[in-house]
N, C-alpha and C positions, 0 to 999 in steps of 0.2 A: 135141412138145413147143413149148413156147413161142419167140418169137425172142428174147426179152433175156433168159430165163438160159440160152441156148446160148453165147450173146455173154459172159455172164460167166464161164461152166466154160471157154470158151476163151483169154480171160483169163489167169485161174487158170493153165490149163496152163501157160500160155506165162509163167508169172513166172521171174526170170532166178537159177539156183540161190543164187548171190551175195548177193541181198536177203532170202533165209533167212536164210543164214549170219548177216548180220548180225545181225539181229533177235533170233536165239538167243543170239549174242554180247553183245546190250546185255542181254537177261534173264538172263544170266549173271552179268553187270556188278554190275546192280539187287540179284541176290540176294549177291552178294560186298559188296557195299558196307552191305547191312543185316545182314550176317552181322557186320561189322567192326563197324557202328554198336552191334549189340547185345552186341559182347566187348568194348566200349570201354565202354559204361554198363555193364556190369556190374564190369569194370577199375575204374572210377570209385564205382561204388555200394560195390563191397569196399574199395574206399580209404575213402571217407567212412566204411563203418561201423568200420575202425580207427582214423582218427580221432577219431571220434564215443566209441569204446570209451576213448581214452585221454583225453581229454576227462574223459570219466565218472570217471575215474579221479582226474582231475586234480582235479576236485571235489571229489571224495569227498576225497581225501588235503589238500585246502585245506580243508574243514569242519572233519575232526579235527585240523587246527593249528589251525582255529581255537577249537575247542572246548578244546585243550590250550593256546593263549596266553591263552582266558578264564580257566581253571582258576588260570594261574601268574599272571595279573592280580589273581585273587581273594586268591590265598592270599600274594602279593608285598602286597598291600594289608593284610590284616591281620598281616601283619608289619611294613608301617612303621608303621602304628598302633601293635605293641606297643613299637616301636621310639619312637614317640614319645612316649607316656607314660612308658616308661622315662627317657628323656631331662626329660621335666617333672619325674619322682621325682629325677632327681640335680640338675637344679638346683634344686628343692625342701632336697636335702640338704645342697649345696652351700650353701646360703644359713644354711638352720641350722646347719651347723657352723661357721661365717664366724661367726655368732652365738655360738655356743658359745666358740669362741675369744676374741671380742671380751670375752668375761666372764670365759674361763678364763683367761689370764695375769694379770690382775690380781690375782685368786686364787694364782698360783702364788707371784707376786712376793710376794705377802704370807704364804703358809704357808713359804716361806724365811725372810722377814725374823724371823717367830714362832719358828722351828727356831732361826736364829742369837743371837735371844735366850736361848732355852732354855739352849742350848750354853755360853752367856756366863754364865748362872745358875747353870748345873747343876753336879753334883759335878765335879772335874778329872779326870777320867778319859779315858784313850786321848786325848789333844788333839792329834796329829800326824793321827792315822789322822780324827776328826769334824770338824777342821778344814780336811783335804784335801778332805772330803767336801761341804762348803758351798761352798768357791773352785769345786768341781766343778759346784754347782748354780746359782751364780751366772753363771757360765761359759756352763752351759746356756740360762739362761733370757737373756740377752745376745744367744745365737747367731741370727741373723735366717733364716740358711738350715734351723734346725731346728724338724721339726713341733713343734704343741703337744702332738699325741700321745704323743711320745716325751718330751717338756719333763715332762708329768704324767706318765709313767711312772718316771722318774727323782726327780724330786717325792718319790710317793709308796714308790717304795723307800727312799729314806733317809727318812722318817717312819715305816714299817717297819724298820730298822735301830734310830732310836732308840728306838722302843717298845720291842723285844724286850730294850735296855738296862735296861730297868725288871723283867721279868720273874722274873731268874734271879739268883743271885750268882757271881762269878766272881774268881779268884785266881790272881793273876801277880806275875813279877818286874821292877821297874823302877826308876828312878834318881830320886830327893826330893833337894830342896833343903832339907835341915834342918841350922839354925843356921850357916847359911850357907854349906854343904858340900854337894856331891853327892853322894848318900847310895844306895848302894842295899838297897831290903826289899822286904818280901814285900806287894803289895797286896791287899787283899779289898776288893769292894766288894757289898754287899746291894742288889741292884737300884740303885734310884735312892736308897734310903732313906737309906743312911750309908756312909763312905771311910775305911778303916783302912788302916795300915803296922804292919807288926811287919819290927823287925831282922832281919838274919840269923842271930844269934845266940838271937833267941827272948827277949830279957830289956828289948829297949822296943819298946813300942807308942805309937800315936799316932792320932785320929781326925780328919778335916777339921770344922772348923768353919765351915759355909753362913754364919752373921754376919758373923763376923770374916772370913773370906775365907781364912785359913790354918789350918795345923795346931797344933794341942793335944795334949800326950802325956798319956799314960793312965797308971794306975798299973800296979805289976808285976802285980795280980790280973785286971786287964784284959788284959794282952800273956797270960796263962797262959790265960784264957777267947779270945782271940786265935789265938792258936794251936791248940787243941782244934775251932774252926771251921774254919779252915784243912784241918785233918785230914781234917775229914769231907767238904769240899768236895773234896776229894782221894781221898775213897772208900778213906783209909786209918784210919777211926775210924768206929766206928757211932755212927748218928744220935742225940743227945740235945741236954736245952737247954742254954742256952749264956746266959749275962749279960754284954752289950754295950751301954754308951749309944748311944742313937741322936741323940739331940738332933733340934733342929727346921731 
């Protein structure tokens, strides 16, 4: 056996046990450290995977929220455009209404003045009621806070009432000043055509003369005809022709 090999074997055989133990411990520590490092790396990888999943979920949620916000923005934009169009239409309508109001009020004033003239020159029936209506109309037109639409409605209603007076005959009782004395009589109005009175005993009759603006007495025959006409209006007599003076 060669001398060098013998020397190496001798040295190996004579290595102390402590040195061998130290070498094994170091190897074990290295292995343990390696295992710990792998476990730590796995923990970090798991944590990153969890964080990555959370980030992906958040990104998806943000994308969904962004799509929803864009949808809402488009919807609100459309709504805003419609509102702007409604505002433009409302402003145009307001301008139109203001223009109509500027033209309407002078027309209503003119209509009321003509109605006042009509009542003044008309047959003298229902004087208190008609005068009260005219006063109400005048107050309405002078009311600054009253809308033009309401003024128009009131004037139109008054015109319709006055128009109705000319359509039908009407009979009632009233007080007339005859021969300087207030006298209770039957009053017969044939629309706006003529106005008559008949005494309560049926003996005296009269007709209002538009031209003279006063009552004129009619004949006894006219009183009988007038009595028959009132009975027909009251439906206590069948309809038939009567002969009454109309005048102009």
